[in-house]
C-alpha positions as CSV (number, residue, x, y, z in Angstrom):
1,X,-38.8,-34.5,84.1
2,X,-35.1,-34.1,83.6
3,X,-33.0,-36.9,82.1
4,X,-29.7,-37.9,83.8
5,X,-27.0,-39.9,82.2
6,X,-24.2,-41.3,84.4
7,X,-21.4,-43.6,83.4
8,X,-18.4,-45.6,84.6
9,X,-16.6,-46.6,81.4
10,X,-13.9,-49.2,81.3
11,X,-12.0,-48.9,78.1
12,X,-10.6,-52.4,78.4
13,X,-13.0,-54.4,80.6
14,X,-16.3,-53.8,78.8
15,X,-18.1,-56.5,80.7
16,X,-17.4,-54.8,84.1
17,X,-20.7,-53.6,85.5
18,X,-20.5,-49.8,86.1
19,X,-20.7,-50.0,89.9
20,X,-19.7,-46.5,90.8
21,X,-22.3,-44.8,88.5
22,X,-24.9,-47.3,89.6
23,X,-24.3,-46.5,93.3
24,X,-25.2,-42.8,92.5
25,X,-28.3,-43.9,90.7
26,X,-29.4,-46.2,93.5
27,X,-28.8,-43.6,96.2
28,X,-30.6,-40.9,94.3
29,X,-33.6,-43.0,93.5
30,X,-34.2,-43.6,97.2
31,X,-35.0,-39.9,97.6
32,X,-38.6,-39.1,96.6
33,X,-37.9,-35.6,95.6
34,X,-35.3,-36.8,93.0
35,X,-37.4,-39.8,92.0
36,X,-40.3,-37.7,91.0
37,X,-38.3,-35.1,89.0
38,X,-35.5,-37.1,87.3
39,X,-35.2,-40.1,85.0
40,X,-31.9,-42.0,85.1
41,X,-30.8,-43.7,81.9
42,X,-29.0,-47.1,82.0
43,X,-25.4,-46.2,83.1
44,X,-22.8,-46.1,80.3
45,X,-20.1,-48.7,80.6
46,X,-18.8,-49.5,77.1
47,X,-16.2,-47.8,75.0
48,X,-17.4,-46.9,71.5
49,X,-16.8,-44.0,69.0
50,X,-18.2,-40.8,70.5
51,X,-20.2,-40.1,67.3
52,X,-22.4,-43.1,68.1
53,X,-23.7,-41.2,71.2
54,X,-24.7,-38.0,69.3
55,X,-28.5,-38.7,69.3
56,X,-28.4,-39.8,73.0
57,X,-26.6,-36.6,74.0
58,X,-29.3,-34.4,72.5
59,X,-31.8,-35.8,75.1
60,X,-29.6,-35.6,78.2
61,X,-30.0,-32.7,80.7
62,X,-27.3,-33.8,83.2
63,X,-24.3,-36.0,82.2
64,X,-21.8,-37.3,84.7
65,X,-18.8,-39.6,84.4
66,X,-16.5,-41.4,86.8
67,X,-12.9,-40.5,86.1
68,X,-9.9,-42.8,86.6
69,X,-6.4,-42.5,85.1
70,X,-7.2,-45.2,82.6
71,X,-10.4,-43.7,81.2
72,X,-9.7,-40.0,81.6
73,X,-8.7,-39.4,78.0
74,X,-11.8,-41.1,76.6
75,X,-14.0,-39.3,79.1
76,X,-12.6,-36.0,77.9
77,X,-13.4,-37.0,74.3
78,X,-16.9,-38.0,75.3
79,X,-17.7,-34.9,77.4
80,X,-16.3,-32.5,74.8
81,X,-18.6,-34.0,72.2
82,X,-21.5,-33.8,74.6
83,X,-21.1,-30.1,75.1
84,X,-20.7,-29.6,71.4
85,X,-24.0,-31.4,70.8
86,X,-25.9,-30.1,73.8
87,X,-24.2,-26.8,75.1
88,X,-27.0,-26.2,77.6
89,X,-26.6,-29.6,79.3
90,X,-24.8,-29.9,82.6
91,X,-21.5,-31.8,82.5
92,X,-20.1,-33.3,85.7
93,X,-16.9,-35.2,86.6
94,X,-16.3,-37.3,89.7
95,X,-14.1,-40.2,90.8
96,X,-10.6,-40.8,92.1
97,X,-8.9,-38.7,89.3
98,X,-10.5,-35.5,90.5
99,X,-7.9,-33.6,92.6
100,X,-8.9,-32.3,96.0
101,X,-5.9,-29.9,96.3
102,X,-7.0,-26.4,95.5
103,X,-4.2,-25.5,93.1
104,X,-4.4,-28.8,91.3
105,X,-8.2,-28.5,91.1
106,X,-8.0,-25.0,89.5
107,X,-5.5,-26.3,87.0
108,X,-7.7,-29.4,86.3
109,X,-10.8,-27.2,85.8
110,X,-9.0,-25.0,83.3
111,X,-7.8,-28.1,81.4
112,X,-11.4,-29.2,81.1
113,X,-13.4,-26.1,80.2
114,X,-16.4,-28.1,79.0
115,X,-17.1,-29.5,82.5
116,X,-19.5,-27.4,84.6
117,X,-18.8,-29.0,88.0
118,X,-16.2,-31.3,89.4
119,X,-17.1,-33.4,92.5
120,X,-14.5,-34.5,95.1
121,X,-15.1,-37.6,97.2
122,X,-17.9,-40.1,97.2
123,X,-20.7,-38.8,95.0
124,X,-23.8,-40.1,96.6
125,X,-24.6,-37.2,98.8
126,X,-22.9,-34.6,96.6
127,X,-24.8,-35.5,93.4
128,X,-28.2,-36.0,95.2
129,X,-27.9,-32.6,96.9
130,X,-27.0,-31.0,93.6
131,X,-30.0,-32.6,91.8
132,X,-32.3,-31.4,94.6
133,X,-31.0,-27.8,94.2
134,X,-30.2,-27.9,90.5
135,X,-31.6,-24.4,89.8
136,X,-29.1,-22.8,92.3
137,X,-26.1,-21.0,90.8
138,X,-23.5,-23.7,89.8
139,X,-20.8,-22.2,92.0
140,X,-22.9,-22.4,95.2
141,X,-22.9,-26.2,95.5
142,X,-20.9,-27.8,98.3
143,X,-18.3,-30.4,97.6
144,X,-17.7,-29.2,94.0
145,X,-15.4,-26.9,92.1
146,X,-15.1,-25.2,88.7
147,X,-13.1,-22.6,86.9
148,X,-12.6,-19.8,89.4
149,X,-14.5,-21.3,92.3
150,X,-14.0,-24.1,94.8
151,X,-16.4,-25.2,97.6
152,X,-14.5,-28.3,98.6
153,X,-13.6,-28.7,102.3
154,X,-11.3,-31.7,102.6
155,X,-11.9,-33.7,105.7
156,X,-13.6,-36.9,107.0
157,X,-17.0,-35.3,106.6
158,X,-16.5,-35.0,102.9
159,X,-15.8,-38.7,102.5
160,X,-18.2,-40.0,105.1
161,X,-21.2,-42.1,104.3
162,X,-23.3,-43.6,107.1
163,X,-23.6,-47.3,107.7
164,X,-27.3,-47.4,106.7
165,X,-26.7,-45.5,103.5
166,X,-25.2,-48.3,101.4
167,X,-26.4,-48.0,97.8
168,X,-28.1,-51.2,96.6
169,X,-27.9,-51.1,92.8
170,X,-28.4,-54.8,92.5
171,X,-31.6,-54.8,94.4
172,X,-33.4,-51.8,93.0
173,X,-33.2,-52.6,89.3
174,X,-30.3,-50.3,88.3
175,X,-28.5,-53.2,86.6
176,X,-31.5,-55.1,85.3
177,X,-31.4,-53.9,81.7
178,X,-27.6,-54.7,81.5
179,X,-28.0,-58.1,83.0
180,X,-30.8,-58.9,80.6
181,X,-28.6,-58.4,77.6
182,X,-25.1,-59.4,78.6
183,X,-24.1,-63.0,78.6
184,X,-21.1,-62.6,80.9
185,X,-20.3,-59.8,83.3
186,X,-18.0,-59.0,86.2
187,X,-19.7,-57.5,89.3
188,X,-18.3,-55.5,92.2
189,X,-19.6,-55.2,95.7
190,X,-18.5,-53.8,99.0
191,X,-19.2,-54.4,102.6
192,X,-17.3,-51.3,103.9
193,X,-15.5,-48.2,102.7
194,X,-12.3,-46.6,103.8
195,X,-8.8,-47.7,104.8
196,X,-7.1,-47.1,108.2
197,X,-3.6,-47.0,106.5
198,X,-2.0,-44.0,104.8
199,X,0.3,-45.4,102.2
200,X,1.8,-42.5,100.3
201,X,1.1,-44.0,96.8
202,X,-2.6,-44.9,97.5
203,X,-5.7,-42.7,97.6
204,X,-7.7,-45.3,99.6
205,X,-6.5,-44.0,103.0
206,X,-5.1,-40.7,104.1
207,X,-6.3,-38.3,106.8
208,X,-9.6,-37.5,105.1
209,X,-10.4,-41.1,104.1
210,X,-9.0,-43.2,107.0
211,X,-12.3,-43.9,108.8
212,X,-13.7,-47.3,107.8
213,X,-17.5,-47.3,107.4
214,X,-19.1,-50.7,107.9
215,X,-22.3,-51.1,105.9
216,X,-25.3,-52.8,107.6
217,X,-25.2,-56.6,106.9
218,X,-28.8,-57.0,105.8
219,X,-28.3,-55.1,102.5
220,X,-24.9,-56.8,102.1
221,X,-26.4,-60.2,102.4
222,X,-29.4,-59.3,100.2
223,X,-27.1,-58.2,97.4
224,X,-25.1,-61.4,97.7
225,X,-28.3,-63.3,97.3
226,X,-29.0,-61.4,94.1
227,X,-25.5,-61.9,92.7
228,X,-25.6,-65.6,93.2
229,X,-29.0,-66.0,91.5
230,X,-27.7,-64.7,88.1
231,X,-25.8,-67.2,86.1
232,X,-24.3,-64.5,83.8
233,X,-22.4,-62.9,86.7
234,X,-19.2,-64.8,86.0
235,X,-16.9,-62.9,88.3
236,X,-17.3,-61.1,91.6
237,X,-14.8,-58.6,93.0
238,X,-14.9,-57.6,96.7
239,X,-13.9,-53.9,96.8
240,X,-13.1,-53.7,100.5
241,X,-9.6,-52.2,101.0
242,X,-8.7,-54.7,103.7
243,X,-11.0,-57.7,103.4
244,X,-10.4,-60.1,106.2
245,X,-9.6,-57.3,108.7
246,X,-13.1,-57.6,110.4
247,X,-14.6,-60.6,112.1
248,X,-17.8,-60.2,110.1
249,X,-15.8,-60.8,106.8
250,X,-15.7,-64.4,107.8
251,X,-19.6,-64.3,107.8
252,X,-19.5,-62.8,104.3
253,X,-17.5,-65.7,102.8
254,X,-19.7,-68.2,104.7
255,X,-22.7,-66.5,103.1
256,X,-21.1,-66.8,99.7
257,X,-20.4,-70.5,100.2
258,X,-24.0,-71.0,101.3
259,X,-25.3,-69.2,98.2
260,X,-23.1,-71.3,95.9
261,X,-24.5,-74.5,97.5
262,X,-28.1,-73.2,97.3
263,X,-27.9,-71.9,93.7
264,X,-25.2,-74.0,92.0
265,X,-23.7,-70.8,90.7
266,X,-20.0,-70.3,91.4
267,X,-18.7,-66.9,90.1
268,X,-14.9,-66.4,90.2
269,X,-13.9,-64.5,93.3
270,X,-11.3,-61.8,93.5
271,X,-10.6,-59.1,96.0
272,X,-9.1,-55.6,95.8
273,X,-7.1,-55.9,99.0
274,X,-6.6,-58.3,101.9
275,X,-5.9,-57.2,105.5
276,X,-2.5,-55.6,105.2
277,X,-1.4,-56.6,108.7
278,X,-3.2,-59.9,108.6
279,X,-5.8,-61.0,111.1
280,X,-6.9,-64.1,113.0
281,X,-9.9,-64.5,110.7
282,X,-7.9,-64.3,107.5
283,X,-6.6,-67.9,107.3
284,X,-10.1,-69.3,107.6
285,X,-11.5,-66.8,105.1
286,X,-8.9,-67.7,102.5
287,X,-9.4,-71.4,103.2
288,X,-13.1,-71.1,102.5
289,X,-12.6,-69.1,99.3
290,X,-10.0,-71.4,97.9
291,X,-11.6,-74.7,98.9
292,X,-15.3,-73.9,98.4
293,X,-15.4,-71.0,95.9
294,X,-13.9,-70.4,92.5
295,X,-11.0,-68.1,93.5
296,X,-9.5,-65.9,90.8
297,X,-6.1,-67.0,92.1
298,X,-5.8,-70.2,94.1
299,X,-3.0,-68.8,96.1
300,X,-2.3,-66.4,98.9
301,X,-1.5,-62.9,97.7
302,X,0.5,-60.8,100.1
303,X,1.1,-57.1,99.3
304,X,4.6,-56.4,100.5
305,X,5.4,-53.6,98.0
306,X,9.1,-53.7,99.2
307,X,11.2,-55.3,101.9
308,X,13.4,-52.2,102.3
309,X,12.6,-50.7,105.7
310,X,13.9,-47.3,104.5
311,X,11.6,-47.3,101.5
312,X,8.7,-48.5,103.6
313,X,9.2,-45.4,105.8
314,X,9.4,-43.1,102.8
315,X,6.0,-44.4,101.4
316,X,4.4,-44.1,104.9
317,X,4.0,-47.8,105.2
318,X,6.3,-48.5,108.2
319,X,3.2,-49.3,110.3
320,X,2.4,-52.3,108.1
321,X,4.7,-55.0,109.3
322,X,5.5,-57.5,106.6
323,X,6.6,-60.0,109.3
324,X,3.0,-60.2,110.6
325,X,2.1,-62.1,107.4
326,X,4.8,-64.8,107.9
327,X,2.5,-67.1,109.9
328,X,-0.1,-67.0,107.2
329,X,2.6,-67.7,104.5
330,X,3.9,-70.6,106.6
331,X,0.4,-72.0,106.9
332,X,-0.1,-71.9,103.2
333,X,3.2,-73.4,102.4
334,X,2.6,-76.3,104.9
335,X,-0.5,-77.2,102.9
336,X,1.3,-77.1,99.6
337,X,-0.5,-74.0,98.4
338,X,1.3,-71.3,96.4
339,X,2.0,-67.8,97.7
340,X,2.3,-64.7,95.6
341,X,3.8,-61.4,96.6
342,X,2.9,-58.0,95.2
343,X,5.7,-55.4,94.9
344,X,6.1,-52.0,93.3
345,X,9.3,-51.5,91.4
346,X,11.1,-48.1,91.7
347,X,9.3,-46.6,94.7
348,X,10.8,-43.4,96.0
349,X,13.5,-44.3,98.5
350,X,14.3,-47.5,96.5
351,X,17.8,-48.1,95.0
352,X,19.1,-50.9,92.9
353,X,20.7,-52.5,95.9
354,X,17.6,-52.3,98.1
355,X,15.5,-53.7,95.2
356,X,17.9,-56.6,94.9
357,X,17.6,-57.2,98.6
358,X,13.8,-57.4,98.2
359,X,14.1,-60.0,95.4
360,X,16.5,-62.0,97.5
361,X,14.2,-61.7,100.6
362,X,11.2,-62.9,98.7
363,X,13.0,-66.0,97.6
364,X,14.2,-66.7,101.1
365,X,10.6,-66.4,102.3
366,X,9.6,-69.2,99.9
367,X,7.4,-66.9,97.8
368,X,6.4,-68.8,94.7
369,X,5.8,-65.9,92.5
370,X,6.6,-62.2,92.8
371,X,4.3,-59.9,90.8
372,X,5.7,-56.4,90.4
373,X,4.0,-53.2,89.2
374,X,5.0,-49.8,88.0
375,X,4.3,-46.9,90.4
376,X,1.5,-44.8,88.9
377,X,1.1,-41.3,90.4
378,X,-2.5,-40.5,91.1
379,X,-4.2,-37.5,92.6
380,X,-5.2,-37.3,96.2
381,X,-2.1,-39.2,97.4
382,X,0.8,-38.1,99.4
383,X,3.2,-38.8,96.6
384,X,1.2,-36.5,94.3
385,X,1.6,-33.4,96.6
386,X,4.1,-30.6,96.0
387,X,5.6,-31.2,99.4
388,X,6.5,-34.8,98.7
389,X,7.8,-34.0,95.2
390,X,10.0,-31.3,96.6
391,X,11.3,-33.4,99.6
392,X,12.2,-36.4,97.4
393,X,13.1,-34.5,94.2
394,X,10.4,-36.3,92.2
395,X,10.4,-35.9,88.5
396,X,7.3,-37.3,86.7
397,X,6.1,-37.7,83.1
398,X,3.1,-38.8,81.1
399,X,3.0,-42.1,79.3
400,X,0.3,-42.4,76.6
401,X,-0.9,-45.7,75.2
402,X,-3.2,-46.3,72.2
403,X,-6.6,-47.6,73.2
404,X,-6.4,-49.9,70.2
405,X,-3.7,-52.0,72.1
406,X,-6.1,-53.0,74.8
407,X,-7.5,-56.0,72.9
408,X,-4.1,-57.2,71.8
409,X,-1.9,-59.7,73.5
410,X,1.3,-61.7,73.1
411,X,0.1,-63.7,70.2
412,X,0.0,-60.5,68.2
413,X,3.4,-59.6,69.3
414,X,4.9,-62.9,68.4
415,X,3.3,-62.7,64.9
416,X,4.2,-59.1,64.4
417,X,7.2,-58.1,66.7
418,X,7.3,-54.6,65.3
419,X,3.6,-53.9,65.4
420,X,2.9,-50.2,66.0
421,X,-0.1,-47.8,66.2
422,X,0.5,-44.2,65.2
423,X,-2.9,-42.7,65.5
424,X,-3.7,-39.4,67.1
425,X,-3.2,-38.7,70.8
426,X,-7.0,-38.3,71.1
427,X,-7.2,-42.0,71.3
428,X,-4.6,-42.5,74.0
429,X,-4.8,-43.6,77.6
430,X,-2.6,-41.4,79.8
431,X,-0.8,-42.4,83.0
432,X,1.7,-40.4,85.1
433,X,4.8,-42.1,86.3
434,X,7.9,-41.2,88.3
435,X,11.1,-41.4,86.3
436,X,13.5,-39.9,88.8
437,X,13.8,-39.0,92.5
438,X,16.4,-38.5,95.2
439,X,17.2,-42.3,95.4
440,X,17.5,-43.1,91.7
441,X,18.1,-41.8,88.2
442,X,17.9,-43.6,84.8
443,X,21.1,-45.6,85.2
444,X,19.9,-46.8,88.7
445,X,16.5,-47.6,87.2
446,X,18.1,-49.7,84.5
447,X,19.9,-51.7,87.2
448,X,16.6,-52.3,89.1
449,X,14.9,-53.6,86.0
450,X,18.0,-55.7,85.1
451,X,17.7,-57.5,88.4
452,X,13.9,-57.8,87.9
453,X,14.5,-59.2,84.4
454,X,16.6,-62.1,85.7
455,X,14.2,-62.9,88.6
456,X,11.0,-62.7,86.5
457,X,12.2,-64.7,83.5
458,X,14.2,-67.4,85.3
459,X,12.5,-67.8,88.7
460,X,8.9,-66.6,88.2
461,X,8.6,-68.3,84.8
462,X,10.3,-71.4,86.2
463,X,12.8,-71.4,83.3
464,X,15.7,-72.0,85.6
465,X,14.2,-72.3,89.1
466,X,15.9,-75.6,89.9
467,X,19.2,-74.2,88.8
468,X,18.7,-71.2,91.0
469,X,17.8,-73.6,93.9
470,X,20.9,-75.7,93.2
471,X,23.3,-72.8,93.8
472,X,21.3,-71.4,96.8
473,X,21.6,-74.8,98.5
474,X,25.3,-74.5,98.0
475,X,25.6,-71.1,99.5
476,X,25.2,-68.7,96.6
477,X,22.2,-66.4,97.2
478,X,19.8,-65.3,94.5
479,X,21.3,-61.8,94.7
480,X,24.8,-63.2,94.1
481,X,23.5,-65.3,91.1
482,X,22.0,-62.2,89.6
483,X,25.3,-60.4,89.8
484,X,27.1,-63.3,88.4
485,X,24.7,-63.3,85.4
486,X,25.3,-59.7,84.5
487,X,29.1,-60.0,85.1
488,X,29.0,-62.7,82.4
489,X,26.5,-61.1,80.1
490,X,29.1,-60.2,77.4
491,X,29.8,-63.9,77.0
492,X,26.2,-64.7,76.3
493,X,25.0,-63.3,73.0
494,X,21.3,-64.4,73.2
495,X,21.0,-63.2,76.8
496,X,22.7,-59.9,75.9
497,X,20.3,-59.4,73.1
498,X,17.2,-60.1,75.3
499,X,18.5,-57.9,78.1
500,X,19.3,-55.2,75.6
501,X,15.7,-55.2,74.3
502,X,14.5,-54.9,77.9
503,X,16.8,-51.9,78.5
504,X,15.6,-50.2,75.4
505,X,12.0,-50.5,76.6
506,X,12.9,-49.1,80.1
507,X,14.9,-46.3,78.5
508,X,11.9,-45.4,76.3
509,X,9.5,-45.5,79.2
510,X,11.6,-43.5,81.7
511,X,13.4,-41.1,79.4
512,X,13.5,-37.5,80.7
513,X,10.7,-35.9,78.7
514,X,7.3,-34.5,79.6
515,X,5.3,-37.0,77.6
516,X,6.1,-40.3,75.8
517,X,3.6,-41.7,73.3
518,X,4.1,-45.5,73.3
519,X,3.2,-46.7,69.8
520,X,4.8,-50.1,69.7
521,X,3.0,-53.2,71.1
522,X,6.1,-54.6,72.9
523,X,6.4,-51.6,75.2
524,X,2.7,-51.5,75.8
525,X,2.5,-55.1,76.8
526,X,5.6,-54.7,79.0
527,X,4.0,-51.8,80.9
528,X,0.4,-53.0,81.0
529,X,0.6,-56.7,81.4
530,X,3.5,-58.2,83.3
531,X,6.8,-56.3,82.9
532,X,8.1,-58.4,80.1
533,X,7.9,-58.4,76.3
534,X,8.6,-61.5,74.4
535,X,11.5,-63.0,76.4
536,X,9.6,-66.2,77.2
537,X,8.7,-66.8,73.6
538,X,12.4,-66.3,72.6
539,X,13.7,-68.6,75.4
540,X,11.2,-71.2,74.4
541,X,12.5,-71.2,70.8
542,X,16.2,-71.0,71.6
543,X,16.6,-73.9,74.1
544,X,20.0,-74.9,73.0
545,X,21.4,-71.4,73.2
546,X,19.9,-71.0,76.7
547,X,21.5,-74.2,77.9
548,X,24.9,-73.3,76.5
549,X,25.0,-69.8,77.7
550,X,23.5,-70.4,81.2
551,X,26.0,-73.2,81.8
552,X,28.6,-70.4,82.4
553,X,26.7,-69.8,85.6
554,X,25.2,-73.2,86.5
555,X,26.4,-76.8,85.9
556,X,25.5,-77.9,82.4
557,X,23.6,-81.0,83.5
558,X,21.5,-79.0,85.9
559,X,20.6,-76.3,83.3
560,X,19.9,-78.9,80.7
561,X,17.5,-80.8,83.0
562,X,15.9,-77.6,84.2
563,X,15.1,-76.3,80.7
564,X,13.9,-79.6,79.5
565,X,11.5,-79.9,82.4
566,X,10.3,-76.4,81.9
567,X,9.5,-77.0,78.3
568,X,7.3,-80.0,79.3
569,X,5.4,-78.2,82.0
570,X,5.2,-74.6,80.7
571,X,2.0,-73.8,78.8
572,X,3.2,-71.4,76.2
573,X,-0.4,-70.7,75.0
574,X,-1.3,-69.3,78.4
575,X,1.6,-67.3,79.6
576,X,0.0,-63.9,78.7
577,X,0.0,-61.9,81.9
578,X,2.1,-64.1,84.1
579,X,4.2,-67.1,83.3
580,X,1.9,-70.0,83.9
581,X,2.6,-73.7,84.4
582,X,0.2,-76.5,83.5
583,X,0.1,-77.6,87.1
584,X,-1.9,-74.8,88.7
585,X,-0.5,-75.5,92.1
586,X,3.1,-74.8,91.1
587,X,2.7,-71.1,90.6
588,X,0.3,-68.2,91.1
589,X,-2.1,-68.0,88.3
590,X,-2.6,-64.8,86.4
591,X,-5.3,-63.7,83.9
592,X,-4.8,-65.2,80.4
593,X,-4.5,-62.8,77.5
């Protein structure tokens, strides 16, 4: 018997069940030939010093890890140590961070000489076929590559899994040992795989992955039964790329509601993505989740990314019509329920003016909270290709963050504003970002983030939301108010200081160098949490200065009333990821940190 160790390790979320690795184990154990010749250890899922795995590594014949941008550096550390301890063991990498492009694959293999084989695409069939033919020369296995060889044929066949082949790790005991010892975990499950859209920044769709495979409902329902019977499963994430797109998705949430009523268990529900063009089933689905289940966010989340038609075309998203979501938005607003939008700041094709238009458009639509993200460049996306980079003059860089920051939040920043971690790069998480393209350079980026700074801290955080509304009702748009603010910035010392700190962070993140190691907590929290550092904390403690300075833009009595009301309603202890009000219906709720 050979021993196989698989793992999906989250450096930050250590209670997240290792679903990807468990799916491989579940699939393989259904094959008698593998079941009788291999023993699978409990999948790895927790970050700890690699030396603690030394004894385990001596016993492992095959070791495989799921690679994402956020755990790649740690995976490299772990695998390098494994091969030092057990040079005859077979080391495998799979997951979204493994490039399918031939040139990038060869480069990736050379950068990881301790890996014997890299898998591209869903691993169930690839790994199971490998285990059944493990004695064959390593370079003969389909769907894999290594240094000097590549057997990957990119196409739908590579990414295809049949409807009846759904792995069932919850039902076959794969997670039993973890659930027996963990008091609180977050579980993931899927009802389908694939995405019909081809957004340039996302690896979910694309030509090879665009077919949606719907898994049979019997195993889907059986796994839901299992999940709701375990009280320590506190959170449940639906992994479908477009949940609510299919009529049967309504049956799924009805099943979840029935299970909650039958067991009394009510795990918090979240979803990776809702139907991007909406659907006639989506309103009822969201209504059931919000009124009968414990929704992670009791609000409608719409993923616009941008309102600029030019930018939408550049990112291959012109076929996703933002206007199709307006009836759903209106329905929520009519019920007094909050609506959150998701945007990506500094997309290729975006300019400061087009980003300002998006901010203004969101406000006009009545969106209660805009959540913005950085654009991360990930393998197997259109943006990552040489062709796209050349066409749009893309320049990218690596940002590295200490793993030690993952457990720290804003309280630490408030107590130690200059907190730093200067340990070795071996303990860094690495992310690739775009810092320049044909539509923007650093000065243009600074303008974009200036506009975002105003909107995020004064509207999203509700610091001056009534003041903003006051001028909008009198004909001054949000875009015009933002310009007024920056035109008057030299007359506002506190605001100028806060904006200056923000600009320093942006300059540090987007400066033109191959790699930037972020060693201060303020920059880490800005990038990883909610695109702000400690502005809310400073505004909270400088009420009089805020009133005085912002009265150069708004009437004094309006600003004064606004800030006083905000200080009553804003829960400073909970603003961690997103500004949060005590009344949960006022604003979209984020995860507290």
